[in-house]
C-alpha positions in Angstrom: 0.0 -0.1 0.0 2.7 2.4 1.1 4.8 1.5 -1.9 1.9 2.1 -4.3 1.3 5.5 -2.7 5.0 6.4 -3.0 5.0 5.5 -6.7 1.9 7.5 -7.3 3.5 10.5 -5.6 6.6 10.2 -7.5 4.6 10.0 -10.8 2.6 13.1 -9.7 6.0 15.0 -9.0 7.3 13.9 -12.3 4.1 15.1 -14.3 4.1 18.4 -12.4 7.6 19.2 -13.9 7.3 19.9 -17.7 11.0 20.6 -18.0 11.9 17.2 -16.6 9.4 15.3 -18.6 10.6 17.1 -21.9 14.1 16.3 -21.0 13.4 12.6 -20.4 11.4 12.5 -23.7 14.3 14.1 -25.8 16.9 11.9 -24.1 14.9 8.6 -24.9 14.4 9.9 -28.5 18.2 10.6 -28.9 19.2 7.3 -27.4 16.6 5.4 -29.6 17.6 7.2 -32.7 21.4 7.0 -32.5 22.1 3.9 -30.5 19.2 1.5 -30.8 18.1 2.3 -34.4 21.5 1.8 -36.1 22.0 -1.7 -34.2 18.3 -2.6 -35.1 19.0 -1.8 -38.8 22.1 -4.1 -38.7 19.9 -6.9 -37.6 17.3 -6.3 -40.1 19.8 -6.0 -43.0 21.4 -9.2 -41.7 18.2 -11.2 -42.2 16.7 -9.4 -45.2 19.5 -7.9 -47.0 19.3 -10.4 -50.0 15.5 -9.7 -50.5 14.0 -12.5 -48.4 13.8 -12.9 -44.7 16.2 -15.7 -43.5 19.7 -16.8 -42.6 21.1 -16.6 -46.3 23.5 -13.8 -45.6 24.9 -15.5 -42.5 25.3 -18.8 -44.4 27.1 -16.8 -47.3 29.5 -15.1 -44.9 30.3 -18.2 -42.9 31.0 -20.0 -46.1 33.8 -17.4 -46.6 37.1 -18.8 -45.4 38.4 -15.2 -44.8 35.6 -14.5 -42.4 35.9 -17.8 -40.4 39.6 -17.2 -40.3 39.0 -13.6 -39.1 36.7 -15.0 -36.2 39.4 -17.4 -35.1 42.1 -14.7 -35.3 40.0 -12.3 -33.4 39.2 -14.6 -30.6 42.8 -15.9 -30.5 44.2 -12.4 -30.2 41.5 -11.3 -27.7 42.2 -14.2 -25.3 45.9 -13.8 -25.3 45.8 -10.0 -25.0 43.4 -10.3 -22.1 45.4 -12.8 -20.1 48.7 -11.0 -20.8 47.3 -7.6 -20.1 45.6 -8.8 -16.8 48.8 -10.5 -15.6 51.0 -7.5 -16.3 48.5 -5.1 -14.9 48.1 -7.2 -11.9 51.9 -7.2 -11.3 52.1 -3.4 -11.6 49.1 -3.0 -9.2 50.6 -5.4 -6.7 54.0 -3.7 -6.6 52.4 -0.3 -6.2 50.1 -1.3 -3.4 52.2 -3.9 -1.5 55.9 -3.0 -2.2 57.7 0.1 -1.0 58.9 1.8 -4.2 61.3 4.8 -4.6 60.0 7.9 -6.1 61.5 7.3 -9.6 59.7 3.9 -10.1 56.4 5.5 -8.8 56.9 8.3 -11.4 57.3 5.8 -14.1 54.0 4.1 -13.1 52.1 7.3 -13.2 53.4 8.2 -16.7 52.5 4.7 -18.0 49.0 4.9 -16.6 48.4 8.3 -18.3 50.1 7.7 -21.7 47.2 5.7 -23.3 44.8 8.2 -22.1 46.5 11.1 -24.1 47.7 9.1 -27.2 46.0 7.9 -30.2 45.2 4.1 -30.2 47.7 3.2 -32.9 50.8 5.1 -31.7 52.4 1.9 -30.5 51.9 0.2 -33.8 54.0 3.0 -35.5 56.8 2.7 -33.0 56.8 -1.1 -33.3 57.3 -0.8 -37.0 59.9 1.8 -36.8 62.0 0.1 -34.0 61.4 -3.6 -35.0 60.3 -3.6 -38.6 62.5 -4.7 -41.5 63.9 -1.1 -41.7 63.7 -0.8 -37.9 66.2 1.1 -35.9 66.8 -1.6 -33.5 66.6 -4.7 -35.7 68.2 -3.4 -38.9 70.7 -0.8 -37.7 71.7 -2.1 -34.2 71.2 -5.9 -34.5 71.6 -6.2 -38.3 68.6 -8.5 -38.7 67.0 -8.1 -42.2 64.5 -11.0 -42.6 62.3 -10.3 -39.6 58.6 -9.3 -39.8 56.9 -7.6 -37.1 53.6 -7.7 -38.9 50.9 -10.2 -38.0 49.7 -12.0 -35.0 52.6 -11.3 -32.5 52.7 -7.7 -33.7 49.1 -7.1 -32.8 49.4 -9.1 -29.5 52.5 -7.1 -28.3 51.1 -3.7 -29.4 47.6 -4.4 -27.8 49.1 -5.8 -24.6 51.3 -2.6 -24.2 48.3 -0.5 -25.0 45.7 -2.1 -22.8 47.6 -3.3 -19.6 47.6 0.2 -18.1 43.7 -0.1 -18.0 44.0 -3.5 -16.0 46.6 -1.8 -13.8 44.4 1.1 -12.9 41.4 -1.2 -12.3 43.3 -3.7 -10.1 45.1 -1.1 -8.2 41.8 0.1 -6.8 40.7 -3.4 -5.8 44.0 -4.2 -4.2 43.8 -1.0 -2.0 40.4 -2.0 -0.7 41.4 -5.3 0.6 41.7 -5.2 4.4 45.4 -6.0 5.3 44.3 -7.6 8.5 43.0 -10.6 6.6 46.5 -11.1 5.1 48.4 -10.3 8.3 46.3 -12.9 10.1 47.6 -15.5 7.7 51.1 -14.3 8.1 50.8 -14.6 11.8 49.8 -18.3 11.4 53.1 -19.0 9.7 52.1 -18.7 6.0 54.7 -17.4 3.6 54.2 -14.4 1.3 53.3 -16.7 -1.8 50.9 -18.8 0.3 49.2 -15.6 1.6 48.9 -14.3 -1.9 47.7 -17.6 -3.3 45.1 -18.4 -0.6 44.0 -14.9 0.6 44.8 -12.1 -1.8 44.1 -13.8 -5.1 40.7 -15.3 -4.2 39.6 -11.9 -2.9 40.4 -10.2 -6.2 39.7 -13.1 -8.6 36.4 -11.6 -9.8 38.1 -8.2 -10.3 40.8 -9.9 -12.2 38.1 -11.6 -14.4 36.5 -8.2 -14.9 39.9 -6.7 -16.0 40.2 -9.6 -18.4 36.9 -9.2 -19.9 37.3 -5.4 -20.4 40.6 -6.0 -22.2 39.2 -8.7 -24.2 36.3 -6.5 -25.5 38.8 -3.7 -26.2 41.1 -6.1 -28.2 38.5 -7.6 -30.4 36.9 -4.2 -31.1 40.3 -2.7 -31.9 40.6 -1.5 -35.5 43.5 0.7 -35.8 46.3 -1.5 -34.5 45.4 -4.5 -36.6 44.9 -2.4 -39.6 48.5 -0.8 -39.4 50.5 -3.8 -38.0 48.2 -6.8 -38.9 49.6 -7.2 -42.3 47.7 -10.3 -43.9 46.5 -11.4 -40.4 42.9 -10.1 -40.5 40.6 -9.6 -37.5 36.8 -9.1 -37.5 37.1 -5.3 -37.3 39.4 -5.1 -40.5 37.4 -7.7 -42.3 34.1 -5.7 -41.8 35.9 -2.6 -43.1 37.4 -4.3 -46.1 34.0 -5.9 -46.9 32.3 -2.6 -47.0 35.1 -0.5 -48.7 36.7 -3.1 -51.0 33.9 -5.7 -51.8 31.1 -3.1 -51.6 29.1 -5.8 -49.8 26.9 -3.7 -47.4 24.6 -6.6 -46.4 27.6 -8.9 -45.7 29.3 -6.3 -43.7 26.2 -5.8 -41.7 25.9 -9.5 -40.9 29.7 -9.5 -40.0 29.1 -6.7 -37.7 26.3 -8.5 -36.1 28.5 -11.4 -35.3 31.1 -9.2 -33.7 28.4 -7.3 -31.8 27.1 -10.6 -30.4 30.5 -11.7 -29.2 31.1 -8.2 -27.5 27.6 -8.1 -25.9 28.0 -11.6 -24.5 31.3 -10.6 -22.9 29.9 -7.2 -21.7 26.9 -9.0 -20.1 29.2 -11.2 -18.2 31.5 -8.5 -17.1 28.5 -6.1 -16.1 25.9 -8.2 -14.5 28.0 -11.1 -13.0 31.7 -10.2 -12.4 30.9 -6.6 -11.1 28.4 -7.7 -8.6 30.6 -10.4 -7.4 33.6 -8.1 -7.1 31.6 -5.8 -4.9 30.4 -8.7 -2.6 33.8 -10.3 -2.4 35.9 -7.3 -1.3 35.8 -6.2 2.4 35.5 -2.5 1.6 38.1 0.0 2.4 41.3 -1.0 4.4 40.7 -0.5 8.2 44.3 0.6 8.6 47.5 1.2 6.7 49.3 -1.8 5.0 52.7 -2.9 5.9 54.6 -2.6 2.8 57.1 -5.2 1.6 60.7 -4.3 2.1 62.4 -7.6 1.8 65.1 -7.1 -1.0 64.6 -10.6 -2.4 60.9 -9.7 -3.3 61.2 -5.9 -3.7 64.3 -5.8 -6.2 63.1 -8.3 -8.8 59.4 -7.0 -8.9 60.4 -3.3 -9.1 63.2 -3.9 -11.6 60.9 -5.9 -13.9 58.1 -3.2 -13.6 60.5 -0.4 -14.2 62.0 -2.0 -17.3 58.5 -2.7 -18.7 57.5 0.9 -18.0 60.7 2.3 -19.5 60.1 0.2 -22.7 56.5 1.4 -23.0 57.6 5.0 -22.4 60.4 4.5 -25.1 57.8 3.3 -27.5 55.9 6.5 -27.1 58.8 8.7 -27.3 59.8 7.1 -30.5 56.9 8.8 -32.3 58.1 12.4 -31.9 61.7 11.4 -32.5 60.7 9.5 -35.7 59.0 12.7 -37.0 62.5 14.3 -36.9 64.4 11.9 -38.9 65.2 12.9 -42.6 64.3 9.5 -44.1 63.2 6.7 -42.0 65.0 3.5 -42.5 67.8 5.1 -44.5 69.0 8.4 -42.9 68.5 9.3 -39.3 70.8 12.2 -38.9 70.9 15.2 -38.9 67.4 15.9 -37.3 65.0 17.8 -39.3 61.7 19.5 -39.0 60.7 19.2 -42.7 57.9 16.6 -41.9 56.1 19.0 -39.6 56.5 21.7 -42.3 55.0 19.4 -45.0 52.2 18.4 -42.7 50.9 22.1 -42.9 52.1 23.1 -46.4 51.4 20.0 -48.6 49.2 17.7 -46.7 46.4 20.0 -45.4 47.4 19.8 -41.8 45.7 23.0 -40.9 42.4 21.7 -42.3 42.8 18.3 -40.5 43.6 19.8 -37.1 40.9 22.4 -37.4 38.2 19.9 -38.5 39.2 17.4 -35.7 39.6 20.1 -33.1 36.3 21.8 -33.9 34.2 18.7 -34.1 35.7 17.3 -30.9 35.2 20.7 -29.2 31.6 20.7 -30.0 31.0 17.0 -29.1 32.8 17.3 -25.7 30.4 19.7 -23.8 27.4 18.0 -25.3 28.6 14.6 -24.1 29.5 15.9 -20.7 26.2 17.6 -20.2 24.3 14.6 -21.5 26.3 12.3 -19.3 25.5 14.3 -16.1 21.8 14.6 -17.1 21.6 10.7 -17.5 23.6 10.4 -14.2 21.2 12.7 -12.4 18.0 11.0 -13.7 19.4 7.5 -12.9 20.5 8.4 -9.3 18.0 11.0 -8.3 14.9 10.3 -10.0 12.3 7.6 -10.0 10.4 6.8 -13.2 9.5 3.8 -15.5 11.9 4.6 -18.3 15.0 5.0 -15.9 16.2 1.4 -16.6 15.9 1.9 -20.3 17.9 5.1 -20.2 20.8 3.7 -18.1 20.9 0.5 -20.1 21.0 2.0 -23.6 23.5 4.9 -22.6 25.9 2.1 -21.4 25.2 -0.2 -24.3 27.5 1.9 -26.6 30.4 0.7 -24.3 30.0 -2.8 -25.7 29.5 -1.7 -29.4 32.8 -1.9 -31.4 33.4 1.4 -33.4 33.4 -0.4 -36.7 30.0 -2.0 -35.9 28.6 1.4 -35.0 30.0 2.9 -38.2 28.3 0.3 -40.4 25.1 0.8 -38.5 25.0 4.5 -39.3 25.8 3.8 -43.0 23.0 1.4 -43.2 20.6 3.4 -41.0 21.1 7.0 -42.4 22.5 6.7 -46.0 18.9 6.4 -47.0 17.2 8.1 -44.0 15.2 6.4 -41.2 13.9 3.1 -42.6 14.8 4.4 -46.0 12.2 7.1 -45.9 14.6 9.9 -46.5 14.0 11.4 -43.0 17.3 12.5 -41.4 19.1 11.6 -44.6 20.5 15.1 -44.6 22.8 14.4 -41.6 24.6 11.6 -43.5 28.1 12.8 -44.7 28.0 15.9 -42.7 29.9 17.0 -39.6 26.7 16.5 -37.5 26.9 12.8 -37.8 30.5 12.7 -36.8 29.6 14.7 -33.8 26.8 12.4 -32.8 29.1 9.3 -33.2 31.7 11.1 -30.9 28.9 11.8 -28.3 27.6 8.3 -28.4 31.2 6.7 -28.1 32.0 8.8 -25.0 28.7 8.7 -23.4 29.2 5.6 -21.2 32.4 6.9 -19.7 31.0 10.2 -18.5 27.8 8.6 -17.4 29.7 6.0 -15.1 31.8 8.9 -13.7 28.6 11.0 -13.1 26.8 8.3 -11.3 29.7 7.7 -9.0 29.8 11.4 -8.2 26.1 11.9 -7.7 25.8 8.9 -5.3 28.0 10.8 -2.9 25.6 13.8 -2.6 23.0 13.8 0.1 19.6 14.2 -1.4 18.5 16.7 1.3 20.7 19.3 -0.3 18.6 19.2 -3.5 15.3 18.8 -1.6 15.8 22.0 0.2 16.1 23.8 -3.2 12.7 22.2 -4.3 11.1 23.3 -1.0 12.1 26.8 -1.9 10.2 26.6 -5.3 13.1 25.8 -7.7 12.2 23.6 -10.6 14.2 20.6 -11.7 16.3 22.5 -14.2 17.2 25.2 -11.7 18.1 22.6 -9.1 20.3 20.7 -11.5 22.1 23.8 -13.0 22.5 25.7 -9.6 22.9 22.9 -7.0 23.8 19.5 -8.5 26.1 20.5 -11.3 28.3 22.8 -9.3 28.7 19.9 -6.6 29.9 17.5 -9.3 31.8 20.1 -11.6 35.0 18.0 -11.1 33.3 14.9 -12.6 31.8 17.2 -15.3 35.2 18.7 -16.3 36.8 15.2 -16.3 34.1 13.9 -18.5 34.3 16.9 -20.8 38.1 16.4 -21.3 37.8 12.7 -21.5 35.1 13.1 -24.3 37.3 15.6 -26.1 40.4 13.3 -26.0 38.3 10.3 -27.0 36.7 12.2 -29.9 39.9 13.6 -31.3 41.8 10.3 -31.2 38.9 8.2 -32.4 39.2 6.3 -35.8 37.2 3.0 -35.8 33.8 4.5 -35.6 34.4 7.4 -38.0 36.7 5.9 -40.7 33.6 4.6 -42.5 31.6 7.8 -42.1 34.2 10.6 -42.9 33.9 12.2 -46.3 36.4 14.1 -48.3 34.9 17.5 -47.1 36.3 16.7 -43.7 39.9 15.8 -42.9 40.4 14.1 -39.5 43.7 13.7 -38.0 43.5 10.0 -37.0 42.3 9.1 -40.5 45.3 11.0 -42.0 47.7 9.1 -39.7 46.2 5.8 -40.6 46.4 6.7 -44.3 50.1 7.7 -44.2 51.0 4.7 -42.2 49.3 2.3 -44.6 51.3 3.9 -47.4 54.6 3.5 -45.4 55.1 7.2 -44.8 55.9 6.7 -41.2 57.7 10.1 -40.7 54.7 12.0 -41.8 52.4 9.7 -39.7 54.6 10.4 -36.7 54.4 14.2 -37.4 50.6 14.1 -37.3 50.6 11.8 -34.3 53.0 14.1 -32.3 51.0 17.1 -32.9 47.8 15.2 -31.9 49.6 13.9 -28.6 50.6 17.6 -27.7 46.9 18.6 -28.2 45.4 15.9 -26.0 48.1 16.2 -23.3 47.6 19.9 -23.1 43.8 19.3 -22.7 44.4 16.9 -19.8 47.0 19.3 -18.3 44.4 22.2 -18.4 41.8 20.2 -16.8 44.1 19.1 -13.9 45.0 22.7 -13.3 41.5 24.0 -13.5 40.4 21.3 -11.1 43.3 22.1 -8.7 42.5 25.8 -8.5 38.7 25.9 -9.2 37.3 22.5 -8.6 35.2 21.3 -5.7 38.1 19.1 -4.5 40.5 22.0 -4.3 42.5 22.6 -1.1 41.3 25.5 1.0 44.2 27.7 1.9 44.3 29.1 5.3 45.3 32.8 5.8 
């Protein structure tokens, strides 16, 4: 009875606020049109693309040896990268949380954790080719090895592992910090050795979190387009096969069916990660540590672990540094000195660098605040409001996290090249900057929403209720009370959206037209042609832009954010 009365009261409050109702309707429309609709069109095309409803398209693509080989290759790479990334990430997290490190090693860890955030996803592929390829600086000129090939399976595995293990490291570091040290110390007091304590106490407590890290990395790996495209050679994955099917074979129905297969794999893994492992992780850990942890100072443990992690970190940093250095060599593979800036000059004089950076910067700059605001609105509705469509909004906004960029690109081609349901409605956005902005927003929405939900759950509802009691409507409460309290999360989401947008490639490479030049597409094009110095020049400028954006955000939050330190007079 009381529950029914409460629901009726919530519904009455909702209907009495037209701004809130309008926001919910517009939000549902946006999510339906630009997330659900493209995916639904892919499904429809997969079953009726040949003119009659059935499985004929799936039978056709599964009869293609290249496609079945691509599925095997993708799963093989995904599992190996997931395992290696999780293990290396676990080692880094364990060393940071359990071992007393010096400041130098701690600094290396911080740099490694930030580099993947501010760098394009394919930078390490460029570095790998330039260092270990047939004309590589290390293989050819230092070791005099001429018959090696860095392209293919192991090239993809190494590059993706180095790219994704920092993600596992950041995830597992938080889990390890939350394990109560008294549990491990009790085992030590009973005579168990360090390995026994780790195997019987620490590892079981964080096993669900480790599985979570594996699945996140697995999804990232199989959805990755740029690295397999640049360093894969003839070793095709699902993402590259879909791209080639639609751009080379002009088989849109076949590409749609292939995209559905890839989508099914990622959705299955995402469902396991989201609804099973995340819940189990929360139930397994004991919460925040009750007191400080006694750090390992035994040199027999400390030295090998810190040295190994430091060497891996230095190698990763060296790989990233190789890109700006490579842009300064006169002719890569033949002449390395004296250093020159001619490639940076050519970027802007011959290869339309100003247009590429302007287009990428403007589109990302428009998408970033839209994404940040939408993320905060969705977070607000999910955490602070009760209405029937709340679950739909949360689920669909998070769905984009599980959709590979290539799949989304194919969905937008099939969904909007002829308008909604081929009626011509909204066809005008196809091939324009608007559809690129929408893709940027959709791709970054889950990250900002998760951050916003975490921030809003820390705000006591009485703060907002007092504003309602004084006559403010939902819009005024959100803008003047809620948003200022979570502005750190809002700024973080804004910069993250900007960085993700300006470094995106998989979702937009199928949608970009000659009227727009995007940096990542230019880098990919020059890398495929073997013009590595030009690709490095573009990538270096892009890294400077993204690093500058992150630096500005950190400075702004430090001096103007809600978490700034209050200086005493």
